DOVEXLUM-935502 format. One line per 10 residues: number of its first residue (from 1); their letters; for each residue x, y, z of C-alpha. Coordinates in nm, 2 decimals, always signed. Layout:
<recs>
NUM	A	X Y Z | ...
</recs>
This chain:
<recs>
1	MRLETVLAVT	+9.84 +9.30 +10.72 | +9.52 +9.16 +10.87 | +9.21 +9.04 +10.67 | +8.97 +9.28 +10.85 | +9.20 +9.58 +10.81 | +9.22 +9.50 +10.43 | +8.84 +9.48 +10.42 | +8.76 +9.80 +10.63 | +9.02 +10.01 +10.40 | +8.93 +9.88 +10.05
11	GGRLLNTPFI	+8.55 +9.86 +10.14 | +8.58 +9.48 +9.97 | +8.32 +9.22 +10.01 | +8.45 +8.90 +10.14 | +8.28 +8.61 +9.97 | +8.37 +8.34 +10.19 | +8.47 +8.22 +10.54 | +8.83 +8.16 +10.52 | +9.07 +8.00 +10.75 | +9.35 +8.26 +10.72
21	SGFETVATKL	+9.35 +8.57 +10.88 | +9.61 +8.77 +10.73 | +9.85 +8.83 +10.43 | +10.26 +8.87 +10.43 | +10.29 +9.04 +10.11 | +10.10 +9.24 +9.84 | +10.14 +9.12 +9.46 | +10.01 +9.26 +9.15 | +10.19 +9.03 +8.91 | +10.20 +8.65 +8.91
31	KKVHRGSLFF	+10.59 +8.66 +8.91 | +10.55 +8.84 +9.27 | +10.33 +8.59 +9.43 | +10.47 +8.39 +9.73 | +10.30 +8.19 +9.97 | +10.09 +8.44 +10.21 | +10.06 +8.69 +9.94 | +9.74 +8.89 +9.86 | +9.71 +8.89 +9.47 | +9.54 +9.16 +9.27
41	AKEREDAEEA	+9.35 +8.97 +8.98 | +9.28 +9.14 +8.66 | +9.22 +8.80 +8.49 | +9.02 +8.49 +8.59 | +9.29 +8.24 +8.50 | +9.54 +8.45 +8.68 | +9.36 +8.40 +9.01 | +9.39 +8.06 +8.97 | +9.75 +8.05 +8.91 | +9.79 +8.24 +9.20
51	VKLGAYGIIT	+9.61 +8.03 +9.41 | +9.84 +7.74 +9.30 | +10.14 +7.96 +9.37 | +10.05 +7.98 +9.76 | +9.84 +8.31 +9.75 | +9.64 +8.36 +10.08 | +9.40 +8.59 +9.92 | +9.26 +8.70 +9.61 | +9.12 +9.06 +9.53 | +8.93 +9.13 +9.22
61	DLSIPATDQE	+8.65 +9.33 +9.07 | +8.55 +9.02 +8.83 | +8.30 +8.77 +8.90 | +8.52 +8.49 +9.01 | +8.38 +8.21 +9.23 | +8.57 +8.10 +9.53 | +8.74 +7.80 +9.43 | +8.97 +7.75 +9.73 | +8.76 +7.78 +10.06 | +9.08 +7.82 +10.27
71	IAWIHVDSLA	+9.21 +8.14 +10.15 | +9.02 +8.47 +10.15 | +8.83 +8.60 +9.82 | +8.76 +8.97 +9.82 | +8.54 +9.14 +9.57 | +8.56 +9.51 +9.50 | +8.38 +9.76 +9.27 | +8.70 +9.88 +9.11 | +9.06 +9.74 +9.12 | +9.20 +10.06 +9.00
81	ETLPKLLRLW	+9.06 +10.25 +9.27 | +9.13 +10.00 +9.54 | +9.50 +9.99 +9.45 | +9.60 +10.34 +9.60 | +9.35 +10.28 +9.91 | +9.54 +9.95 +10.01 | +9.89 +10.12 +9.91 | +9.87 +10.36 +10.21 | +9.83 +10.07 +10.46 | +10.09 +9.87 +10.30
91	LVENPRKIRY	+10.35 +10.18 +10.32 | +10.30 +10.18 +10.67 | +10.46 +9.85 +10.69 | +10.71 +9.89 +10.39 | +10.80 +10.24 +10.38 | +10.97 +10.37 +10.05 | +11.20 +10.68 +9.96 | +10.97 +10.90 +9.75 | +11.07 +11.21 +9.61 | +10.89 +11.48 +9.43
101	VPASTLEFIR	+11.03 +11.61 +9.09 | +10.82 +11.84 +8.82 | +10.62 +11.70 +8.57 | +10.85 +11.80 +8.27 | +11.17 +11.68 +8.45 | +11.03 +11.35 +8.52 | +10.95 +11.30 +8.15 | +11.33 +11.34 +8.09 | +11.44 +11.09 +8.37 | +11.20 +10.82 +8.21
111	ELNYDHGVLP	+11.39 +10.88 +7.90 | +11.75 +10.89 +8.03 | +11.74 +10.65 +8.34 | +11.85 +10.29 +8.30 | +11.95 +10.24 +8.68 | +11.74 +10.01 +8.87 | +11.82 +10.19 +9.17 | +11.58 +10.48 +9.04 | +11.22 +10.44 +9.00 | +11.03 +10.70 +8.79
121	LENDDGKRSE	+10.65 +10.66 +8.86 | +10.38 +10.63 +8.57 | +10.14 +10.92 +8.53 | +9.83 +10.70 +8.61 | +9.73 +10.64 +9.00 | +9.67 +10.26 +8.93 | +10.00 +10.22 +8.75 | +10.20 +10.41 +9.02 | +10.03 +10.19 +9.30 | +10.14 +9.87 +9.10
131	QLFDSSPLQT	+10.50 +9.99 +9.07 | +10.54 +10.07 +9.44 | +10.39 +9.76 +9.55 | +10.66 +9.59 +9.32 | +10.93 +9.85 +9.44 | +11.24 +9.76 +9.65 | +11.33 +9.96 +9.98 | +11.66 +10.04 +9.82 | +11.53 +10.22 +9.53 | +11.47 +10.60 +9.51
141	ILCDDIPFIE	+11.13 +10.66 +9.39 | +11.05 +10.98 +9.18 | +10.69 +11.12 +9.13 | +10.54 +11.44 +8.98 | +10.20 +11.44 +9.14 | +10.18 +11.62 +9.48 | +9.82 +11.51 +9.56 | +9.90 +11.15 +9.51 | +10.22 +11.14 +9.73 | +10.01 +11.33 +10.00
151	HIGYLLETAD	+9.72 +11.07 +9.95 | +9.95 +10.79 +10.03 | +10.06 +10.95 +10.36 | +10.40 +11.08 +10.25 | +10.55 +11.42 +10.34 | +10.65 +11.63 +10.02 | +11.01 +11.61 +9.96 | +11.18 +11.74 +9.68 | +11.46 +11.55 +9.48 | +11.80 +11.72 +9.51
161	SDPVEYSVVS	+11.98 +11.81 +9.18 | +12.36 +11.85 +9.12 | +12.50 +12.12 +8.90 | +12.58 +12.02 +8.52 | +12.82 +12.19 +8.31 | +12.68 +12.22 +7.96 | +12.69 +12.47 +7.67 | +12.48 +12.50 +7.38 | +12.63 +12.46 +7.05 | +12.33 +12.51 +6.83
171	ESIFETSIIL	+11.95 +12.52 +6.86 | +11.64 +12.53 +6.65 | +11.26 +12.48 +6.76 | +11.29 +12.11 +6.79 | +11.66 +12.02 +6.81 | +11.96 +12.11 +7.02 | +12.33 +12.04 +6.99 | +12.51 +12.06 +7.32 | +12.83 +11.96 +7.50 | +12.75 +11.80 +7.83
181	EGHYHRRLPL	+12.97 +11.72 +8.08 | +13.24 +11.73 +7.81 | +13.08 +11.54 +7.57 | +12.94 +11.65 +7.22 | +12.58 +11.53 +7.15 | +12.46 +11.67 +6.80 | +12.12 +11.74 +6.70 | +11.95 +11.59 +7.02 | +11.57 +11.56 +6.99 | +11.53 +11.84 +7.26
191	ASCMLSSFMN	+11.32 +12.14 +7.22 | +11.53 +12.46 +7.33 | +11.24 +12.56 +7.57 | +11.28 +12.22 +7.73 | +11.67 +12.28 +7.80 | +11.60 +12.36 +8.17 | +11.40 +12.06 +8.26 | +11.62 +11.84 +8.07 | +11.94 +11.97 +8.28 | +11.75 +11.92 +8.58
201	AVGVLKHLSA	+11.67 +11.56 +8.51 | +12.06 +11.50 +8.43 | +12.13 +11.68 +8.78 | +11.88 +11.47 +8.97 | +12.04 +11.16 +8.82 | +12.37 +11.26 +8.92 | +12.29 +11.36 +9.25 | +12.16 +11.00 +9.29 | +12.47 +10.87 +9.10 | +12.25 +10.69 +8.87
211	GFTLQHLRHT	+12.33 +10.58 +8.54 | +12.18 +10.76 +8.22 | +12.22 +10.74 +7.85 | +12.11 +11.00 +7.58 | +12.08 +10.73 +7.34 | +11.73 +10.65 +7.35 | +11.61 +11.01 +7.39 | +11.30 +11.13 +7.23 | +11.06 +11.44 +7.22 | +10.89 +11.43 +7.54
221	PSFQPVFVNR	+10.51 +11.50 +7.56 | +10.54 +11.83 +7.68 | +10.63 +11.96 +7.35 | +10.63 +11.65 +7.09 | +10.65 +11.76 +6.72 | +10.49 +11.52 +6.46 | +10.51 +11.60 +6.11 | +10.21 +11.51 +5.89 | +10.09 +11.50 +5.52 | +9.78 +11.65 +5.37
231	HGEKIPFGAS	+9.56 +11.38 +5.51 | +9.67 +11.43 +5.86 | +9.87 +11.10 +5.87 | +10.20 +11.07 +6.03 | +10.52 +11.07 +5.83 | +10.90 +11.09 +5.91 | +11.04 +11.38 +6.09 | +11.09 +11.68 +5.89 | +10.92 +11.53 +5.58 | +10.66 +11.81 +5.54
241	EHVLIFADNF	+10.58 +12.16 +5.64 | +10.29 +12.10 +5.87 | +10.39 +11.99 +6.21 | +10.14 +11.92 +6.50 | +10.28 +11.97 +6.85 | +10.14 +11.79 +7.14 | +10.17 +11.96 +7.46 | +10.10 +11.81 +7.79 | +10.26 +12.06 +8.03 | +10.07 +12.38 +8.04
251	DNCRCFRVLD	+10.31 +12.51 +8.30 | +10.59 +12.55 +8.05 | +10.52 +12.90 +7.91 | +10.84 +12.92 +7.74 | +10.74 +12.63 +7.48 | +10.44 +12.83 +7.40 | +10.62 +13.16 +7.35 | +10.84 +12.97 +7.13 | +10.60 +13.03 +6.84 | +10.56 +13.39 +6.89
261	DVRWIERKVF	+10.93 +13.44 +6.73 | +10.82 +13.24 +6.42 | +10.72 +13.47 +6.13 | +10.78 +13.23 +5.83 | +10.47 +13.00 +5.89 | +10.14 +13.01 +6.03 | +10.10 +12.90 +6.39 | +9.80 +12.83 +6.60 | +9.75 +12.69 +6.96 | +9.45 +12.48 +7.06
271	IPTQIKFECD	+9.32 +12.46 +7.42 | +9.05 +12.24 +7.55 | +8.76 +12.47 +7.70 | +8.78 +12.32 +8.02 | +9.16 +12.42 +8.09 | +9.23 +12.75 +8.21 | +9.52 +12.86 +8.01 | +9.75 +13.11 +8.20 | +10.01 +13.21 +7.95 | +10.07 +13.52 +7.78
281	IKTPIYQYDS	+10.14 +13.47 +7.42 | +10.08 +13.64 +7.07 | +10.01 +13.34 +6.89 | +9.65 +13.30 +6.80 | +9.46 +13.06 +7.06 | +9.15 +12.86 +6.98 | +8.95 +12.66 +7.21 | +8.78 +12.33 +7.12 | +8.53 +12.13 +7.34 | +8.56 +11.80 +7.16
291	LKSLLSIIRK	+8.79 +11.59 +6.94 | +8.52 +11.60 +6.67 | +8.52 +11.97 +6.68 | +8.90 +11.99 +6.66 | +8.95 +11.81 +6.38 | +8.66 +11.99 +6.20 | +8.88 +12.31 +6.26 | +9.23 +12.18 +6.17 | +9.18 +11.91 +5.89 | +9.15 +12.17 +5.60
301	DFSKPAYTII	+9.49 +12.33 +5.72 | +9.69 +12.01 +5.70 | +9.80 +12.06 +5.34 | +9.92 +12.42 +5.46 | +10.27 +12.50 +5.60 | +10.20 +12.54 +5.97 | +10.29 +12.49 +6.34 | +9.97 +12.38 +6.53 | +10.01 +12.32 +6.93 | +9.74 +12.09 +7.06
311	AGLKEEIFFE	+9.71 +12.12 +7.42 | +9.54 +11.84 +7.65 | +9.53 +11.57 +7.43 | +9.73 +11.25 +7.35 | +9.89 +11.21 +7.03 | +9.76 +10.83 +7.00 | +9.42 +10.94 +7.05 | +9.44 +11.21 +6.79 | +9.56 +10.97 +6.52 | +9.34 +10.70 +6.63
321	KIQRERISSE	+9.05 +10.92 +6.54 | +9.23 +11.01 +6.22 | +9.26 +10.66 +6.12 | +8.90 +10.57 +6.19 | +8.75 +10.84 +6.00 | +8.99 +10.75 +5.69 | +8.86 +10.39 +5.73 | +8.50 +10.51 +5.73 | +8.54 +10.74 +5.45 | +8.68 +10.47 +5.23
331	TTIFKGFDFN	+8.41 +10.23 +5.34 | +8.15 +10.47 +5.22 | +8.34 +10.53 +4.89 | +8.32 +10.18 +4.80 | +7.96 +10.07 +4.96 | +7.75 +9.94 +4.70 | +8.03 +9.89 +4.47 | +8.04 +9.54 +4.28 | +8.42 +9.43 +4.32 | +8.31 +9.11 +4.10
341	A	+8.21 +9.34 +3.79
</recs>
C-alpha cells in the first residue's frame, strides 16, 4: 500500500518528509504492529510504542509531533471516519469472505458463536473496520449493514442457513422452553416473537460448521426486558410488575404485536419522533423528541404494573440519565444541610 495512495484515499496531511514510500500491513492494535505497518494511533503513548515495534507510519487525529523522521506521520480530521475509507483500499489487496445476515439474526449469532472461524461484526462503522483489519482471510465475516458492505466495495451475498430441528415446549412473553436438535433447553431468555431469528442464527452457524452454545444466551436488544422499581432503577428479572422493553429492531413487528394480546396489564409503546414507524398494532403509541421528554411522561408510571416498549434508545443511556437525575435530586435535598450539627 503506497504512501501517496493512502494520503489520497484518507485526505490525510503528511507532517514530514519520510524515507519510506509504502506500508506492508495496517494495524489498529499494538499487538498487531509489525515491521512495515501503518498504525492507527488513538493515544500518544501508543504511537511512540508502535514506532519502537517497527511501524513505518503513524496515522492519527491527535496533535502528535513527528519523533522519527524516517517514517510517515499522517494527520486526519477523524480517525473513526478515516478507518472505513482506508479499509476499501486495503480489501483490494486483502480480500475477505463477507456475508450479509439480518440484524436480529446477527444479534443471536453474537450471543451463540464461539468459533474463531466466524466473525460477527459490530454495529459501528469504526469498530467494524477495526475488526476487518484484524481479521483472518480464513474467517467468514457476518454483517447486518447493507450500505456498509456496498461502501467497502463488496457485492451483497446472503449467508446460507441450514434447516434446524426444534419444537416449542412452552413459551411466555420473555422466555421459551424448546427441544433443539434433540436437546431440551428450559426457560431460555428468548422472546417467542424472536424465535425465527434465533433459529436462523443457529442455521447459519450450522451451515458454517461453527461451534455454538446456548450457555451465555441473553435477551437481545431487539426485545430486551428490564424490570424496574418505583424509582426507575433496575432490579432482578421478575422482581416487579413494571417492565421496560428496549426495542432496537423496528422491522420485527411480531414483537410489537405481542403486547396486543396482553389484557391484564397496562401497555404502551414509545417511538422517537424522527422514526417512521410502520407497524399496525392496537397497543397505544406515544412519540418523544428527547430523553428528557420521555422521562417526564413515563416516570410517574414506574410504580404501576405495566409493559412499556421504548424504541430507538439504548438501555445504558436511559439508566445513566435516571442515575444522574437521582444524584442531582439527592444533592438538592441535602444542599445547605450542616452534617456537623
